N, C-alpha and C positions, 0 to 999 in steps of 0.2 A: 485207959487210953486218953491222951491229951487232945482236947478239941482244937481243931485247926482254926486259926484266926481268919475271919472273913474280911478281905480287904476291898475297899471301894477306891479305885484309881481316879484321881482328878487330873485330867490331861487337857491342856489348852494350847492353842496357837493364836497369834494376834491378828492374822489376816486371812481373808478368804482364799487368797492364792496359795498360802501355806496349807490350808485345809484341803484344797483341790489336789495339790501335788502330793500331799500326804506324807512328806518326808519327815517333818518334825513330829507329827502324830505317831508315825510308825516307830520312830526312834524312841520316843518316850514310852510307847507301848512295850517294846522289846525290853527296855531297861527295867520297867516296873515288873514285868513277868519274871525277870531274873532276880530282882530284889525279893519278890514274894516267895519264889522257890527257895532261896537261901534262908528265908525266915521260917520256912515250913508252913506257910499259909496257903490260902486259896482265894480265888477271885470268882464269885458267882457271876453267871452270865449277865444277869440283869444289872450288875454293878458297873458294866462297861459303858453305860449310857451317859456318864458324867464327863464326856470328852467332846471336843470340837473347837470351832473358831469363836473366840471371844476377844474383844479389843483389850489391849493392855492399858489403854488410857484410863486414868483415875476417873471415877464416877460413871464409867461406861457400864451398860447393862451386862450382868453376868448370870445368865439363866441357869447354866450348869451348876455353878456354886450354890445358887439359891435353892435349886432342886435338891442338891445333895444335903444341904442343911435341913431342909424340910423333911427329908427321909430319915434323919437320925433317930426319929421317934418310932420308926416302923419295923425295927429289928431286922433290917436287911443286911447290915454289915456291922462289924465290930471295930474297924479301924479305917482311917483314911490314909492314903499314901500318895506322895507327889515326888517328882524327880528332884526338884530343888524348891527352895522357899518361895522364889518369885512366881512359881506356878500356883501357889496357894492364893496369894493376894498382893496387890500393889496399892492397896488402900488401907491404911493403918486402922481407921475407925471400923471398916468392914471386917478386917482381920480380927480385931478384939471381940467384936460381936459374934463372929463365927466360932472362935475358940471357946467362948463362954458357952455357946450352944453345945459344943462337943463335950465340955466338962459336965454340963447339966445332964447329958444323956449317956455318959460313960463311954464315949467313943475315943479310941486312941488315935494318936497322930504320928505319922512316920514321914521322914524325909529320907528317901533312899532306904537303907537298912537301919537307919538310926531312929529310935523312938524318942520323942520329946514328951517328957512328963508334964502335962499341962498344968499340974498343981505345983510344980517346982518353980520358984521365982526366977531362978537363973535361966531356965528354959523359956519362960515367958518373956524375960528381958531380951534374950537372943532373938526370939521370933519377932518381938516388937521392933528392935533395932534394925533387923534385916528388912522387915516390911517397910519401915520408915525410909530406909535408904532406897529400896526399890520404888517407893512412891516418889521420892525426889527425882530419881533418874527418869521415871516414866513421865513426870510433869515437865522436866527439863527437855526431854526428847520431844514431847508433844509441843512445847513452846517453840523450839527450834524448827520443828516441822511446819508449824503454822506460819511462822515468820518467813520461811523459805518459800512456801506456797503463795503467800501474799506478795512477796517480791517478784515471783514469776508472773503472777496475775497483773501486777503494775507494769511489767515489761511487755504485756500483751501475749504472754505464753500460756499454753494450756497447763493448768496447775491442779485441777481436780476433775475426777470423773471422766466421762466420755464427752467428746465435743458435741455441740448441738447438732441436730439432724441436718444432713446435707453439707456439713463442713468437714474439712480434712486438715489436720495439723501435722506438718512435717517436722519431726524432732531433730532432724539433721540441719535443715535450712532455717528452722524456727519461723516458718511462714504458714499462713492460712490459705486455703484454697477451697473451691466449691466442687462437690460431687454433682456433675451436670445432670446425671440421671435422676438423682433424688430431688434436685431443684425443679426439674421439669414435672415431676410427680406432684410436688407441693404447689406449683403454679396451677396445674390442672385442678387439683383439689380445691384451691382457693377460688378459682373461677366458678366451679360447680357450686360451691357453698354460697357465693355472692349471687348466683343465679336462682337461688331458692331451694336447692337440694339439701336434704337433711344430712347431718354428719354420720348418722348410722349407715345410711345407704352408700355414702361416699367411701367410708372406711371399709365396709364389707366388699365393695366392688374393686377397691384398689389395694386391698390387703393391709390396711392400717389397723392398729388398735385405736378405737374411738378416742379414748382418753389421751393417748399420745398425739393423735392428729389434732385434737382440740388445743392441747397445750402448745404444740408447734405453731399452729396458725395464729394463736393469740399472743404468744410470748417469745417465740424463737425464730422469727423470720426477718428481724431487723438486723442492723449492723453493730449491735452491742449485745454481749452475753454477760448479764449480771451474775456474779459469783459471790455467795455469802460465806463469810468466815465468822464463826460464832462459838465462843467457849466461855461459859460462866466461870469455870474454875480458874481460867487464866485471865479473866476480865478483858477479853479481846473480842471485839465485835466490829466488823468492817465489811462493806459491800463494794466490790470493784467491778467496773464494767470493762470487759475485755473486747477490744475492737475485732470484729469478724466480718467476713463478706456477707452481704445481705442476700436473702432468697427472694424477697418481694419488695416492690417499691413502697415508699412510705404511704402514699395515697391509698394503695390497696390494703395495707395493714390497718389504716385508720377506718376504712369501710368495713373490714372484718370485725374490728372492735365495736363499731356502731351496730352491726348486724347481731353480734353476740348479745349486746345490751337489749336490743329490740326483742330478741328471742326470749329473754327473761321477763319481758314486760308485755307490751301490747301485741306482739306477733306470736305469743304463746298460744297453744291450741284453744280455739274458742269453745265455750261450753255449749251444751245442747240448746239452751235458751239464749237467744241473741240479745246482746246488750251493746249499744253503739259505743259507749265509753268504757267498755270492759278493759281493765288494766291501763286505763288512761285517766281515771278519776281518783284523786288522792286527797288525803287530809292535810290541811294547811299546817296544823300543829306538829304532827309527828312524821309526815311525809310518806306514810304507808298507804297502800291502795284500799279502795272500797270494793266490796264484793257484790256482784249482781245476784239478786234473790228472786225466785219465782213466786207468783201469787199463792196465797194459802187461805185458810178459813178466816183468819183475822184481817189480812190485807189482800184485797181482791185485785191488786195491780202489781206490776213489776216494780222493784225498788232496789236501791243500793244501800248496803249496810256496812258499817265500819266495825268489824268485830274480829279480834284475834286473841285466842286463849293465852298464847305465849307472851304477847306484848299488848295488853289492854290499854286503850287510849282514853284517858279520863276526860278529854276535851270533846269527844265525839261519840255519843252513846245511842244516837237515834238513827233513823233511816231517812232517805230522801227519794221521792218518786222518780223513777227512771224516765218516764215519758216527759215529765216536766223539765228536768235538768238537760236531757238530751235535746229537746226542742229549743230551749233558750240558748244553749251553747252553739248548736249548729246554726241557728239564725244569726246569732251574734257574729260568728266567724264569717258567714257569707256576706253580712252587711259590711264588714270591714274589707275583705279581700275583693269585693265587687266594686269598691270605691277607689278610683285611681289616686285621689289625693290622700286618702287614708293609707293606701298601700305604700305610697312614696314616703309618707311620714313614718310608717312602721319600719321600712327598710333603713331610712336615715337613723332612726333611733337605735337600730341594731348594730350600727357600726361602732366599734369600741372607742372609748374616749382615750385618745393618745396620751393626754396629760395625766390621766389617772393611772394608765399602765406604766408610764415613766416614773410616777411617784411610787408605785408599788415596787418597781425594779430598784429605785434608789433606796427604799426602805429595806429591801432584801439585802442589798450590799452592806447597809449599816448593821443589819442583824448578823451577817457573816463576820464582820469586824468585831462586834461585841462578843460573839461566841468564842472567837479566838482569844480575846482578852480574858474572858472567864476561864478558859482552859489554861492560860498562863498563870492566872491566880491560883487555880487548883494545884498546878505543878509546884508553885511557890510554897503552898501550904504543906504539900507532901514532903518537900525538902526540909521545911522547918520542923516537921515531925521527926524526920530522920536525924536531924541535928539537935533535936530537943531544945530548940530556941523558943518554942511556944508551948503553953500548957494545953492539955487535952480539951478543956472546956472552951477555950478561945478558938481552937482549931475546929471543934464541932460546930460552934455557932457560925463561924465564918463560912465553913463548908456548906452548911444547911442553906444559908442565904444565897451562896453562889449556885447551888444545885436548883433552888427554887427559881432563881432568875434564868438559869439555863433552860429549865423546863418551859417557862413562859415564852422565851425567845424561840425555842424549837417549835412550839405550837403555832406561833405567829408565822414562822418561816414556812411550815407546811401549808398553812392557809393561803399565804401569798403565792406560793409556787403553784397551788391548784388553780387559783384565779388566773394567773398568767398563762398557765398551760392550756386551760379550757377556753381562753378568750380567742374567738376566731379572728383571723386577719381581715382587713378591709377587702382584699382581693377575693377571699373565700366567700364573704358575705355577698359581694356583688355577683359572683358566679352562681351562688345558690339562689339569689333573688331573681336572676335571669331565668333559671330553670323553673322557678315558681310562676313567673309571668307567662312563660311559654305553656306550662301545664294549664294555667287558668284560662288563657285565651283559647287554647285548643279544646278544652274539655268542659270547663265549668262556667263559661260566660257566653254560651251560644244563645240562650234565651233568658228573659227576665225571670221565667218560672222554672229554670233548670233544676233548682234544688228540690222542687216537688217531684221531678221526674227521675231523680237519682234513686238507684236501688240501695238496699242496705249495704251491700258490698262496696258500691261506689262511695257511699258516705264514709265507710270505714277507711277506705283507701285515702280519702281526702284528709281524715283526721290522723292517720298514720304518718302521712307526709308532714303534717303540721307538728306532730309531737315526737319526731324522730331525733333522739339525742338528749343532751343535757345542757343546762345553762352554764354561765361563766363560773358558778360556784360548784359545779359538778352534780347538781340536783336534777332529777328526772323532769322532763317537760310533761305537761298535762293540764287537766282541769283541777284546780285546788278548791276544796270546799271547806267552809267554816260555818259553825253554828252561831246564829245571832239571837239576842234576847228580844225578839220581835215576833209576836204571835201571827201577825198578818204576813210578814215576809221573813221566815226564820232562817233562811239560808243565804249565804254570800258565796259567790264563785269568782274565781280569778283564772283567766286563761293565760298560761305561760307556754307560748308556742315557739316553734322554730321559725325560720324565715317564711313570710314576714313576721316580725316579732309582735305577735298579737298579745299585748299585755292588758287588754281591756278587762274591766271587772263589772259585775252587776249583781243584783239581788234576784234570786230565782222567783219567777212569777211576775216581774215588772221589768221595764226596759233597763238595759245596762247603763250605768251612770257615766260611761266613758264617751257617749255620743255628745258632740258639741253643737251640731246644727239640727234644725227642725227637719230637714230633708233626711238626715241619717236616722233620726228617731222615727219618722213616718215610714221609712223603708223597713226598718226593723219590725215595727208593729204589723205592717202589711204581710210580710213574709211569715211572721210568727202566727198570725191569724190563719193563714192558708195551711200551715203545717198542722195546727191543732184541729183543723176541719178534716184533715186526711183520715182515712181508715187506720186503725191501730196497726194493722199488719204491715202497712207501708213503712212505718217507723220502727216497728219491733222486729 
């Protein structure tokens, strides 16, 4: 009795919609059943698993094919069958690799009822040419599809995926509108978040998925929808911002971003042991935070240590006493904000230098012009290669120089954009300084000894207000520590604060070097002395 050939069908469709509707899958399934019956073969139940939705685009992941090739060594089937060659592969390199695996394991290959002898050069030639053509058509189709979607995005039309939350796109009128119900929900969620509620609680109570709510609040409430088009194979990469109706005002979005940053730094859950500068004290050299450590057998006091197994910092390998640095920083801050002249100087210093900003904008314009010139030069070289008017070595050298120059300009462009973007306006600074004055007058300047009467929570609140946000270079605000080669005073600290811009510096254990008058110095010494005489529990 002749043993029946065991067939493994490879069935694929290109889209999830086709898979859900099942039309193409069912059609291929029926055809293959008919082919196998006419060949007198059989299809084991477990061999139906190599079917489903897989993108036709070249280089896209094809799990079913990979699984099938992996199973060729398990004696599950004797032959592979597809409805047509395009269902096998649209990537010639992948096809050759797969066919070789079939040869090595003695697996036959069928297209419909026709067997292709994989050891026959003519059969291999036909399969290779067919796959090459399929690859060409797939690439061309993918390129046209991407170009069409880019054009739609440039015209402000929905071109990919679903619209952002709370927006509706009318395909007939080609207009965007807002889903009022969803907008109201987001406004409510945003207000609750800014009032201090956690995202977990908000999401659970309002029926949101937490990750979706976070992404919507942080990225999808403005008036632009950034859409990324990226294909390495087609060498196409472009980001287009589609104008859409906004859900939240820009000021509220900015507050949400600041809140999110704060949650990752100083507003993050406090540890069991209280540290006044927790998540606010950082290393000057690497910018990463120091960790508050509890007393132990070797060190009988609280201290901050800079240690990270993943990113060890060679500039900072020791510890600094918590009580010492906390006392000096807190005293320094009060000495400056309690001084009206010093406060005015700090506010004036925080106002952006208009001339410097204008120079940055001018440089940015020049970079844009230079990048366009480089792009034109690159296009000229490409045309020269096509016309064979330049030799390969010349083209490679010129292209390398252009690419290097382009990379340097791109880095400078990103840096300038970040500086301009993070630079607060004069109006914003004046508004924030007014808030600071009101807070200080109402709460922190009632008595000369108010600092001694403040609780740990009140001191944390003062520091959180001071270190909320980033500087003009996008770096976190806080107390930056540097190790000095000085046995008596081994630590240097620098206060980089929000408004007022407290940029005073000092050496731990001695008066800060930023005080210009004897009165300021005497005030600092007096406050520091009283703080050090307090009981440890009041500071800790």
